C-alpha positions in Angstrom: 113.3 68.0 42.0 114.8 66.7 38.8 112.3 68.5 36.6 112.9 71.9 38.3 115.5 74.4 37.4 118.2 75.1 40.0 116.7 78.3 41.3 113.2 76.8 41.7 114.6 73.7 43.3 116.5 75.9 45.8 113.4 77.9 46.7 111.4 74.7 47.1 114.1 73.1 49.3 114.2 76.2 51.5 110.6 75.7 52.4 111.1 72.1 53.6 112.2 70.7 56.9 115.9 70.4 57.4 115.9 66.6 57.5 114.0 66.4 54.2 116.4 69.0 52.6 119.4 66.8 53.6 117.7 63.7 52.3 117.0 65.2 48.9 120.4 66.8 48.5 122.1 63.6 49.8 120.3 61.6 47.1 121.5 63.9 44.2 124.7 63.7 42.3 127.2 66.2 43.7 127.2 68.5 40.7 123.4 69.0 40.7 123.4 69.4 44.5 126.1 72.1 44.3 124.2 73.9 41.6 121.1 74.0 43.8 123.0 74.9 46.9 124.4 77.9 45.0 120.9 79.3 44.7 120.1 79.0 48.4 120.9 81.6 51.0 124.3 81.0 52.5 122.8 80.2 55.9 120.3 77.8 54.6 122.9 76.0 52.4 125.3 75.8 55.3 122.6 74.2 57.4 121.9 71.6 54.7 125.6 70.8 54.4 125.7 70.5 58.1 122.9 67.9 58.1 124.6 65.7 55.4 127.0 62.9 56.2 130.5 64.5 56.4 131.8 62.8 53.2 128.8 63.9 51.1 128.9 67.4 52.5 132.6 67.7 51.6 132.1 66.4 48.1 129.1 68.8 47.5 131.0 71.8 48.9 134.1 70.9 46.8 131.9 70.7 43.7 130.3 74.0 44.5 133.6 75.7 44.9 134.6 74.6 41.4 131.7 76.6 39.9 132.6 80.0 38.5 129.8 81.9 40.3 130.9 81.1 43.9 129.8 83.7 46.3 129.6 81.8 49.6 132.2 82.6 52.2 134.7 79.8 52.6 133.6 79.4 56.2 130.4 77.9 55.0 132.2 75.3 52.8 135.0 74.1 55.0 134.3 71.4 57.5 135.0 72.5 61.1 137.9 70.7 62.8 138.0 70.6 66.5 141.2 72.1 68.0 143.9 69.7 68.8 144.5 68.9 72.5 147.5 70.7 73.9 
């Protein structure tokens, strides 16, 4: 993946099994992961983030939000918090 440009890496990842996607993105530095996720479809990227450990997903989504080309809806980037018991 390191030798591929972001768009090609995103296209390649989209063809892989979900577990493999999360493993590859999880092993990357956050900025590179965010750059690649930006080129994936929002649904696919959200699935990848959902398969990552929570801390890594949060860092990747935060790094992605800092890019100037952000087009994902915030719902795809914000970890879901269960409602508080009343």
